[in-house]
C-alpha angles and dihedrals in degrees: 000000000000112000120212115256121249088257092060121106115273093005109145119209115197124200108189117023128192114203115191122206087019097156090059126092110273097025093053091055090049093047093048091050095050095045093051098040102041111041090169092066124080116220123200110188122198126197135152090210097238122181094283095048127087129184088214088069086071093052095120090052093050090048089052089050093051092047092052092045091054089052094048092241127143111278115234101187133072129170120209122187109216149105122271086218091068104098095191092052094046093049091046091053095047091051104038095040093043091232114197098167133045126193104189112203101142110120147119103256113170112107094203091057091049090062089057106036108016094160090071089056092054091047096048103031102038106023093040091052091047092054091053093049093049090049091052090050092049099045097038098200102103115110098177130031110183110192115198113215134160142250088243092078088076091060125218120347117221112259093235097043113128095183119065127227110280125209095265095054120120117266111240108167117189106191136045093257096053091041091059091047090051090048090052089050090055090055091048092050092047093052089049091054100036101039103019095243110174098243132176122179129202127197115194141190121234115303127208139177142092122346097025117142108246098240086089121084105254100043090042091054091045094055094043091050090049088054094046092243126140119267111237114227117198111229113329095330094245094123110118125221136174118226131201125190114245096241091056090050092049088054090050090057089048088057095045091049094054104028107023118114122236113254094024134116122219127198114216103202152131133224091220108102131184136188115239089239090056091049089055092049092049091052092046088052092054089057093043092239131149110260092203089062101034103054121083121183114217137178115295126243118272085262125002119186110231097216146359116200125177136197103222098177093113094059092043088056087064090058103265124133138168111263106175120075120220093250093049094046095046092050092050090049093049091049091051096049094046088051094047106036094151098044091115099030117220106004098161091121090058094050097065116107094248111023096169097096089060090064100056110108114220094009092144092056090047090056091053092051092050090052093048092241095128112081092207091064091076094049107026119190112241115243117258115268115250110221100191130039117247114262122243112273089235104036139032123243091276092055096254120138109267131242123331090348089073091052092051093047091046 
């Protein structure tokens, strides 16, 4: 695909980009692409290195950094370990790194986990986004805020629908994960309207490829097939999903970054749909296994959307298109996982059919309380009274910028 030149109409040229969640799956592919392709940009990548992040995912960016250092060139890549929910840290980075562009990927994304520990999804997906937006409002230097959302905010697509959800469709999330992503979108939209923040939102189909943590369907099935274990199918496997290869998605974000219009939403999707059962059979075929012995039907999720279907015409109008066929992408993914079996270490807990119960903090105590085995349940101690309201994460009670941020601004 031929990209427009910087002189072209509506072509945006960033200088200093902050990418959140950059050691995760999709964001790492985007970061690696931008570092290698645009040496004139500086990328600051932020990640708290949660369970589904891996510094090795940013290997190409670190290699690029070492190569440039050895040649005494300006370095255009910096990794910062930290939480997007830390207001002081976010403000410090925006100011000291002169950030003019944010690509916000950081989020909890696994639906199964959201059924078990939904509070973490609210904390990461909504509060983390809110901190970023407030920082942008306070600092005032950001010219693009690209918020990464999901196709799941649209809710379930009718089975017989021949037209996909377009960007103006109503948001009807059906699970805790998609509800928090929709909530974050509402904040992003509100800050765009109320404070004029230069926002762009993307909503994407499922993504697969190298480096993905194996709680997601395709890498989970890959590792189980490598181990000769059965592949667990939720329900009857008739649920339909659309899958895009990671390199194509990284290119889509490249296009949105440079050619997307402020205030707009862009679907990143594909018309090629597959049943979960067919995905399992395709992976089993790659490993030359017997499908009759390698598929195990298990209980479905509490709610499992039947289908997500997107209209991607708006992004295609900017010049993007899907390049990698399903067969090509699946083969590349299989080759990568068989070559990197220990990339994530011990992931046995992620390979179970329903990993969500493993993520609930204090679940043992909850069980005791429900059974009446804890004596304090009958006479609970009232919580301590809080005398003063909590201050804003960005300002003190008098409205002044908090901590070292005030010193920098001053």
